Every structure is written in C-alpha cells, then in structure tokens.
N, C-alpha and C positions, 0 to 999 in steps of 0.2 A: 371406347364405348362405355363400359362400366367404369365406376369410379372407386378406387381403393383409398382408404384413409385409416391411419392408426396413430395413436398418441401414447407415449410412454413417459411416465414421470418416475424418476429415480432419486430417492432421498429428498424430494421436494413434496411436502404434504399438499394433497389436493382432496377436496371433498368429493363425494360420490356425484353430487350435482355438477360440480365443476368439470369433472371428467366427461360426463355425459354431454354437457353443453359444448365442450371443445370438440367432441366427436361429431355432434350434430352441426356445429358451425362449419367444420371441415367439409362435411357432405354438402351443406348449403352452398358453399363456394365452388363446388364442382357440379352442381345439378344442371348447369347450362349445357353440360356435355350430352345430356339426354339420358333418361332412365324411366323404368316403369315400376320399380319397387326399391325398397331400401331397408337397411337394418343395422343394428349395432350389437356388439357382444362385449360385456364387461364382467369383471369378477364379482361374485356375490359377497357382500360385506359381512354376512353372518355365517357363512360356511364355505368350504373349499369346492364350490361349484361355480357355474357361470350363470349370468343373466343374459338371455338371448331374446331380443325384441326385433321382430321383422314386420314389414307392412307393405301391402300393395298400394301404391299411390305416391304422393309427394312427401318431401321432407317435413312439411308442416304437419301432415297426418302422422308421420312417425314420431314427431315431437309430442303430439298429443298422447300417443301410445306410451311413450317413455315417462312423461310427467303427469299424464291425465288420470291415472289410476290411483285414487287416494289410498288404497290398500296395497298398492304395488311396492316392490322392493325398493325401487329408486326413490319413490316419494317418502316412504316410511324411514328410509335410511339416507336421506339426501345429504345430511351433514356429517355422515360417517367419513372419517379421514383415511386416505391411503397414502403411505409414504412411498410405496413402490406399486406401480400398476401398469398393466398393458391393456389397452382397449382398441378394438378394431371396428371398422364401419365400412359400409359399402352401398353404392347405388348400382342397381342392376338394370341392364338392357337385355331382354330375353334373347338368348341364342339357342340354348338347349332347354326345352321345357317352357310352357306358357307362363305368363306373369301370375304368380300365386305366392302365398305366404310360404308354402313349403319349398318353393323353388328360389325364394329370395336368399340373399347372403346376409350374414355369414352362414356357411354350411358347417355341420359338425359331424364327427364320427359317431359310430353306433353307441359308444359309451360316453359321448360328449366330452371326451378328454382332449380332442384335437379340434381346433376351430380354424377355418380357412376362409379368406376372402381372395377373390381371383378375378382377373381381367384378362380375357382372351379365350382361346379355344384349345382344349386338349383333344387332338384329332384321333387318338387311339384309345379314348376313354371306354369304349364299348368292350374291347377284349380285356382290359384291366377290370372293368366292372364284372364281367362274366367270371373271371378268375376269382374275384372276391366273393361273388355269390356262391360259387362252388365250395368255398371255404366256410360258408355259413353266415357271411355278413349280409346285412339287410340295407335297403335303400328306401328313403322316404321321399326323394325328389327325383326329377328327371334331369338333373344338372350333371355336367361333367365335373363341377367343383366338388360335389359330395364325394365323388370317386377319390379325389385327392385326400380329403379328410379321412375317409375309411382306409385308404392305402397307408396313411401315416399311422393309424392305429394298428394295422397289420404288421408294419415294420417294427413298431415298438414292442408288440406282444411276442414277436419272434425272437427279439433280443432286447430285453428291458435295460441293458447296459448302454444302449446307443444314446447319443445326445441329440439335440434338436438340429444341429448342423448336419449330422450323419443322416438323419431322417430326410432333411431337405435334399441332400445330395442324392439319396436313393430315389426320391420322387423325380428329380430332374433327369436322372438316368432313364427312368421308365416312361415318363409322360412326354409324349411328342406333341408338337404344335407350337403356337405362338401365344405366350401368356406371361403374366406377372402374378405373383401370389405372395400372401403373407400367412404365416402359420403361428398360432399361439397354442399353448397346451397347459392343462392343469398339472401335468407331470413336471413342467418346467416353469414355475411361477416367476414372473418378472422378466421372462425371456420372450423374444420374438425373432423369427427368421423371415427374411424376404428374398425372393428369387426373381430375377429379370431374365426372361427367355423370349425376347422378341417384342414384348409390350413394355411401355415405359414405367419406370419406378424411380422415385426420387426421395432422398432422405434430407430432412431439415433438422438442424441442431440449435438448441437454445442455451441461454445462460453462459455464453462465451466458450462452450465446449468445442473440442476439435475432433475430427474424424481420424481414424488410424486404420492400419491394415495389419493382418497377421493374427495367427492364433495366440491368444493371450496378450496381444498388444492393445494399444488404444488408450484413450484418456476417458475417465468417467464422464458420462453424459447425464446431466440432470433432467433435461427434457428433450424429447426427440419425436419427430413426425415422419411418417411414411405416407406417400401418396403417389397416385398416377398423374397428378397435376400439381406443379409447384405453386400455382395460385391458391391452393387450398390452405396453405399455412403461411404464406408470405406476410400476412398482417402480424404474425407472431414472431417469425424469424426469417431473415434473408440469408442465413448461412446454410449452404446447400451442397450436397453431393449427388451428382447424377450417376446412377448406376449404368454400367456398360453391359453389352450383350454377354450373357452367361454369368453375371455377377450373383453372388449370394452374400447377404449381410446378416450377421448374427449379433443380436444385442443380448448381453449377459452381464449381470452385476454392474450395470452402468457403463459397460464398455461396448463399443461398436467395432466389430472385426469384419473385414471385407475379404472375400475369396472370389476366385473366378473358376467356373467349372469348365474343364476342357479335357478331352480324352479320358473321360470317366473319373476324373479326380478334381477336388476343389483345392486350388493353390492359393495361398495368402497373397493378397495384392494391396496396394495403397490407392485410395480414392480421395484425393484432396478435396476439402470443402472450399467452395468459392462463395463470394458475396454477390447476390443477385439484386439488381435494382427493383424496388417495389413501387408501384403507383396504384392508387385506387381509381385512377381515371377509367371511365367506361363502366364502372361497376354500379352506377346509379342510373336510373331511367330519366332523372331530371324532370322536365316538363312533359315528357312523352308517356304514352300509355303502355308502350312495350319497348324492349331493347331493339327489336327489329326496326320499328319506326324511327327510333333515335338514330340508329346506324345508317338508315337510308338518308336521313337528313344531315348526317355527318359527312357525306361523300364530297361536297365541295371542299371541305377541309382535308379529308383523307387523301384525295388525289394530289393535293398540294404537299402534304406531309411526306408522302412517299417520293416526291421529287426533291425535297429540300436537301441542299448540300450535294446534289448529284448532277444538276444541270444548271449551267450558266446561260441564261437566255440572251445575254449581251454578246458573248463570244460564240454561243452555239455548241460549246463543248460539254460532254457528259463524262462523269467520273464516278466510280464506285470505290470507296475506301477499302472495302473487303475483297475487291478483285485485284490481285497482284498483277504485275506486268507479265509474270510467267503464265498465270491463268489466262489473262487476256490474249497473250500470244498463242496459247493452246487453242482458245476458242476461235481466234482469227484464222488459225491454220487448219482448223477442222474442215474436212470436206463435207461432213454431214453433222447437223445438230438435231438431236431429238428433244422434243418438249414432252415430258412425261408427267401424267397426273390422273386424278379421278374426279368425277362429279363436277362441281362448279369450277374447280381449278382446271379441269380438263377443258371446259368451255373457254376459260380465259386463254388457254394455249391455242385453241382454235381461232379465237379472235386475234391473237398476236401473230399467227403464222403468216398471213399475207404481208404484214409489216416487215417481218424478217425477210421474206422473199423479195420484197421491193428494195430493201436497203442492202441486202447481201445477195446479189443476183448470181454469184458464183457458187453458192452453197445449196445443198439439199436440206430442206427443212421438213422434218417428219413430226407429226403430233401422234403420240402413242397413249392409248388408254392403258394404264399400268396393269390392269387385270388381263387384257388381251395380250399385252407384251409377255406377261408371265406364262400364259398358256402356250405362246409360240417360242419363247426364249431365243429371239433373234440375236445373232452376233453382230458386231460392228467392227469397223476397221480400226486398228491402232491409231490413236491421234484424233479420233472423232470425239464428239462432245455430247453430253446429256445434261439437260436442265430439268430438275425435278421441282414441281410446284405443289405445295400443300399449305393451306391456311394454318393448320395446327402443327404441321411438321411431324405428326404422329400417325398419318394415314398408313395402315398396315400394308396395303397393296403397293403403294408408292415406295415405301421403305423396302419391301421385298424386291421390287424392280431395281432399286438402288443397289441392294446387295448383289443382284445378278451382275450388274455392270462394274461393281468394285473388283470383280475378278478379272476384268479386262483392262487394257491400257487405253482408257478414255478419260477425258476431263469431266469431272462431276461437279455441278453447281446446284445449289439448293435455294429455293425461294420460299420463305415462310414468314408468318406474322408473329411467331413465338420465338423469342431470342435464344432460349436454351433448349429448343426442341431437338429431338433425336435426329431429324433430317439435317439440321444445320450443324450438328456435331459430327456427322459422318462424311459430309461432302468435302471436296477439295477447297471450295470457296462458297461462302454463304452470302445471301442477299436478304436482308430483313425488310419486310414491307413497311414497318414503322407507322402503322395506321391506328395504333391503340387497340385495346382489347375488343374483340368482337364476341359478344355474349350470345346473341341469338343463334340458334342452331342453323337456320337458313342464312347463308352468307350473302351479304350485299356489298358493304364497303370493301371487303377483302377482294371480291371479284373485280370490281372496277379498278382497284389499285394494282391488282396483279397484271391487268392489261397494260396499265401505265408503266409499271416496273419492267415488264418484258419489252415494251417499246423502248425504254431507256437502254436495255441490254442490246437491242438491235442497233440503236444509235451509237453506243460506245464501241461496238464491233465495227460499225461502218466508218468511224473516224480513224485517222491515223494513230499509230502507237505514240505513247508518252505525250498525249495532249496535243499532237500536231493539229493545226487548224484545218488542214486539208483532209478531206475524206479519203479513205482508202480507195474509193471509186471516183476520184476527182476527175478522171478522164471521161466519166460517163455523166454528161451534163444533166440528164433526166434524173439520175439518182441523187445528184447534188441538189437539184431543185426540190426533189421530193423530201429530202432531209430537212431543208429549210421550212417547207410547208408543215411537216409534222411537228417540228419545234414550235412553230407559230401556233399550231393547234393545241399543243400541250400548255402553252402559256394562257390560252383562253378557256381551258377545260373547266376549271373550278367555277368561274362565273357562268359558264354555259349550263353546267349542272344545276347551279343555284337558280338560274332563270327557269329552267325546266321544272324544278321542284315547286317554285312559286306559281307556275302557270297551269299545271296539269292536275293538281291534287283533287280539286273539286269535281272536275269532270270524270276523273277516274273513280271517285266514290259513286257517282251516278251510274257509271257503267257497271261497277261491281254490284250495285243494287239491282240493276236490270238483269244481270246474268248470274245471280247468286244460286239459282236452282238448275243451271245447265248440267247435263250429264257428262259432257266431254268437250274438248276444245282442241282445235288445230292451230298451231302458230307457225307461220311461214316467214322465211327470210332467205336472202341469198347475198352473195358477195360478203361484204363486211358485216352484214346482219344475219348471216347463217348462225354464227355463235350466239347472237342475241336471241334468236328464235329458240335455240336449244336451252339456253339458260332461263329464258322466260317460262318455258314449259315446265322446266324443273321446279321453278319457284311456285308455280300454280299447283303442281302436284304435291310438293312438300307441305304447303300451307293450307290449301283448301280441300285436299283429298279428292279433288276433281281430276279425272284422267285428262292429261294434256300431253300432246305430242308436238315436239318441235321438229320441223323437217325443212330441208332445202326447198325453196319455192318451186324450183324446176323439177323436183322429184314428185310433185303432186300428181302429175299425169302418169307416173310409173307405178301406181297402185292405190295411193291414199284417196284418189278422187272417187273411188267406189263408196267411200264413207259419207260423201257429201250429199245432203238432201235438204229439205225445208227445215229440218230440225237441227241442222249443223250450225256450229258457231266457230268462226274463224277470225284470227287476228293476223294481219299481214304487215310486215315491215316493208315500206316502200320509200326509202330515203331518196332524196334528189341526187342520185349519182348515176353512173353508167349502167346500173342494173334496173333503173326505174321502169323502163318499158316492159322488161321481162317480168317484173313483179306485178305490173298491171295485168299482164296476161293471166297470171295465177288468179287474180281477183275476178277477172271476167269468167274464168273457168268455174269458179265457185258460184258466182252470181247466176250463171247460166243454168245451174242446177238448183237454184232456189236457196243456196246456202246463205247463212247470216254473217255480213262482213263489216270493221271500224277504221279513218285515216289520221295521222298525226302530223301537223304542219305548223310552221312558225310564222306564216305569212298572214297579213291582215286580209279579212274577207273583202273581195272585190265588189265594186259598185254593181257589176253585172249580177253577182250572186245575190246581193241585197235586193236589187230591183226585181229579181226573179222570185222573191218571197221565200228565200232559203233562210231557215232559222239559224242565226249565228250568235255564239257566245264568245266574246273576245277576251283573250289573255286572262284567265284561261280560255282557249279557243276550242270549241267543239262545234263542228258543222254537221248538223243532223239532217239527213234526208230520209224520209220514210222508206224503210226497207221493204220492198215489195216481195214478200214471201221469204225473207231471210234476214240474217244479221251478219255483216262483215265488218271487222274493225281493221283499219289500215293505219299503221304508225308511220308517219312521214314528216320530213322536215321541209317539205315543199308546199307552195300554194296549192290548195285542192283544185285539181283540174276539172274542167267540165266533164271529162270522161269519167273521172273518179266519182263526182257527185251524181252524174246521171246513172251510174251503176248502182246507186242506192247504198253508198258506203258511208258509214259514220266516220268522221275524221277527228283525230286528236293531234294537236300541233305540238311539236318540240322545236327547240332552237337548233340552228344549223352550226355545225363545226366541220372540220376537215373530214372527208369521207371515211378514212380508216379509223377515226376515233368516234364516228357518229354512233356506233353501237354502244359506247360507254354512256352516251346521253340517252339513247333510245331504250336502254334496259330499265331506266329509272321509272317510267310510267308503269311498266309491267311489274317491277318490284312493289310499287304502291298498289297495283291491282291485286296481286296475290295477297298482300297484307290485308287490304280492305275486304276481300272475299272471305278470308279466314275470320276476321272480326265479325262480319255480318252473319256468318254461319256458326258463330259461337265457339270457335276453335282456339286452342292455345297457340298463339302466334310464335312465341319464343321457343317453345319445346314441342314441336309436332310429334304425334304418336310414332313410335317405332324408329325414330331417328336419333342420331347422336352427333354431337359437335366434332368429336374426335373419333374417327372410325378406325379403332385399333385392333379389329379382328378381320381376318380374311373372309 
C-alpha cells in the first residue's frame, strides 16, 4: 500500500540537490502503487538536525515543496556536498488517521532524533501509545508509525548505550502486526536500520558492492537503496537482496549486516545479492492518455505472451518450465485443488473454476477468498494443492493464507506478474504471468492473462505426465474433445480481443456519456460470465466511484429485484451459450419493472431489423431500441434476437469465441466503459482514490 524508499551514499560525494532528486525519483517510480500523501527526510546541511518535508497530494506537489521555496534549506544549500548521508522517503495510503500533513510520513519522535517510514499496520499500537502517554510523551498524529518513532526515543533514553540494531530489535519484540519499517537517527549519523515483518522490503547495492551477513561483517557499500518495491531503484542498480520474514538489516560505516529476528533475538545471517533483469517496458504511456487505456489495448499481446513457450498448438501439449515433474505429480494426485486470491485475482479464479472442473472431472475445485479463508482457517487433506494468485505477489491477505497452508502437507503454487515477489519466493512452484509491468491500479491485462494461465494449468494437469500426448482422461471422449476445443479457442483469443477492441470503443464512449450521471449499476452474468459480471462491477466501482454490484443473473429474483425500477440501470451478459435463455429471463424481469437494460453481439444486423426501421451502427455495432421507461444493456456475442430487441434492450456486439473463454472477451467492453466513465467524470484513471496497486496490509 504505502511505499518506502531510502538512499544512502557512503564516501561518494552527492550534492543536497542530488540526494533530494534521487529520493523523489524513487517515490515517483512507486506512486503507481497508490497513495494520498508523501514526504522526505534529509539531514540539514548547516546543523545536526533534520529537514522534514511532507505534503498531502502527489509527488509533483511534494517536489514543488522541496525545491519551490527560494528561501528554503534545500534551495539555498542545493550544492552543499555530503560524503555520507542517509535520506528516507515515503508515499502514504491512509490506514490510521486521515490524509493530512501531520499524518504523512516520515514520522518523527518527540525530540526529532528518530525518523521512521513504515508500510503496514502495527495492530497493538494503542496500548503502546497509552504506555508512552503515561510516561509523558506526546503525539501529533493519529498514525501507528509515530508510535514506533516515539518508542525508539523511549528505548534510547532508558539506555543511551544501545545501538540502532538493539533499538530495532526491541521494537520488533514489542510491535505486533504486519509491517516493514526503516529507522534513521540523529544519534547515529550515516546509519540506517530496516525491518521486514510481513511486508516486503528489498535492498539495492550500487558501485559493484556486495552484501554480507553478520555483526561486523560485510563489504563497504558506496551507494545503497531500500524500498518496498524493487522497481523504484532498478534504473540505478539491479544488484538486489530480498529480505526474508523477520530480517533486520543494519547499515553502519558503509557496511550492510543482516540478521534474522526469531525467539526474541537477532541472529546474524547471510542474504546474497542477486542480479535482477530490468526493463523500462510498460513505464511509458506511449500514444495513450493513461496507463490503463494502454494496458487494455495491450491485451491481444499479453494473452499471447503468457502462453509463449508453454503451449504447442500443433501437438496440443502444454508445459511450464517452473513446474517440476514432482510438483505436477503432486497436483495431479491432489483430490482437492484450492484457488486462493483477493479482488480481481479472485475473479480470475472464479472464471477459471469451470474450466478446471471440465478438464479435471475427478477433482474437487474450490475457489477461496483469502480473507474468508483466514477467518475460517479450514484444514485440507495431506497431498491436496493450493494455487495462490496475486498480480503483485505482495497481497497481504493472500500471503497470510499461504503461511496458513505452509504448515500443512499440501502442494503450494503461486501465480504472479512480478518475478521476485514474496509470493513466488515462498511457494513450492512459481508461475510468472509474463505480461509486462501493469502500472494502473485497476488491473486489466493481468486479469485476462490470469484466466489464460490458469486455463493452461488445467490443461497441463489434464494431459498425461512427461508430455504424453494422450490426456489423463483419454477414456472420456467428452473431456478429450473439450480439451481440443479450448486449445483452439486459446489460439484465436488474441485476434478475437483485438477485433473486440476495434469494434466497440466508439459505442462504449457513447454509452459512458449517456450513463455518466447514474447513481448505481447492476451487472448480471451467469455461467462463464458470472466472473465477468463480478469483475466488471469492480472496475466500475474502482474507477468511476459509482456503486456497482455484480451478481449471478439467477440471483436477481432472490433479493436484488427489489432495487429495480424506472431509475435502475442494468448491464446483462448474455452470451450465445447454454445459459442464454436464462439470461434473457433476467432481462425480462428487469424490463417488466421499467428498469433500464444494453446487448453485445458480433452478428450483422438482419434485413428484418433494418426493414423494421431499427437504428443500426455496424462494426462497431450497436442496435439501439428506444427503451420504454428504462435502460438495459446486454452484452452478447449473438445476433440480437427479436425478443431482445422488442424488450427495449440496447445491444453491444462482441466477437464469438469458445464459451469458456468468452468472458475474457466480454470483459473488454466493460473495462473500456469503466475507463471512459472515469475520464468523463474527471477522475484519476490510473490512481483511483483510496486504492493501492499492492495491497500489503490486512
């Protein structure tokens, strides 16, 4: 959620301006994670104090605060040179306390001798705060982070002989929760300590330096970076150490020493540095007005990229390099496979579930919301399997569910778009989406590619071991035929999405303009489009701030129908599959109550429609029928039927593909709809309010 960044230069002269620019640049590279305020803390070049600059708003606003004051310390001493310096920076997404300058990070102790940046939540901060209040300490913010800073001051004042490592160890002993933090102090110039307790923290090394472990060990480091996101410093260095759970790293006199906190003590450990591949791909909007619009239009390519090297369309065989034969055997032998995720990733699991069930008819397939799973703590049988899905690989709730199952004898597989994410480092086998960086907070290309990758997992489990051409269910002719159909659908998916993008964008803009002021929206789908309805509603909520609910079309009559009247707006997915007639029933129920309904089809308008005077716009095709007392939008891949048109339904056409992958195509118009709604309403498309790209707090 929040973004941590720090920069240390040791025996490499840097001007005050350079240091501030590096800190601000680091923040700018992680602002896509979402935030509401930001700040930096640097040493004062003219005295042994700190310069603390915080701001509610974006990084560009903070930059103006840092460099805009002609009489400010940074401006007047911009060319002052530091041979040794530690600077920390932070982007905050409010959890404890409203967005305000006082609640922004970095947070400082009462005497401003300890400075803290923090990502996560300290769950027991209130009793710690109460204890400190009783000792006479004051608090100027509502944050749990300030409690850490004041606690550091208390520890030091009780025993001025303690070092920064001891202070960090005492804090980790006392502070419960899931967090990562950095602490610098005027008592320990040139030093920094970092702690990873459930939230990600990564260290980057520059100038060919090496990492080392142990007290007093290590090799001098000229330049060093700390961050919650490796992307923040990859342009400067790709030599990286990923901290592990319970790690504490201390930088002192140009040395980095690593420890692991366990059973109340910090034990020296080694954390080897590795080289991480860096690419600037995806970090530019190119010709597009937003990253989200760019990523929507990248989907024809991204669904192809996630299949490259994994599926041979000629032989029909699927293979994952990172899934060993032992892992595959474990997955194939599992009686139950759980798909575990949150948010958009959860919806991709819902979309993939029927494909697993069709290709693996002897297995129990369960989709779990990671949060609900954590509330229940269900056990599983030894030998069963769990597949965890997270775009960032840092979703706190999904990782907590993973830790729950690591204690049990189950096969653990992770699916993520970030190569060195925590999720992929903790599982038995990792699957990388490989769709390029997704910058926009609202996920689009990762969602569709997750469905494709999960489909490939179902296919590889369906086929025989060691690349046998015969499916494990070869005696079931229907399963064998279904496998062939799905492979054929995957081969056509990229061009089908491209056709959809080319055909619907104009009419979706028209619809967004007509519906820009609606107060709420129901989105219905069933069968393979149940997940599409859920994901589409989430996108509308995320981007337009309009309340939208995605429900199973059959559930309409079980309560939600009470909401439908002449002021209601409804979108219905009614693909031309075995659920079409039942989806039509839902439309009729809405129209009977005057609700407002729209249809999506890939067929050319018939002569009968044209002769009847129906207004038709072809490819992009939208067949508009004057809605008598309401608005219904139906998304369909079929020729608009007389029944559909006579019901007063607006129709939006999409291309046809195999039924189980139709949702991957159908979601595209709704991604565009959510985007265009947000633009028309003057909202930030890439960084919606209150949301973060990596949800690293519970």
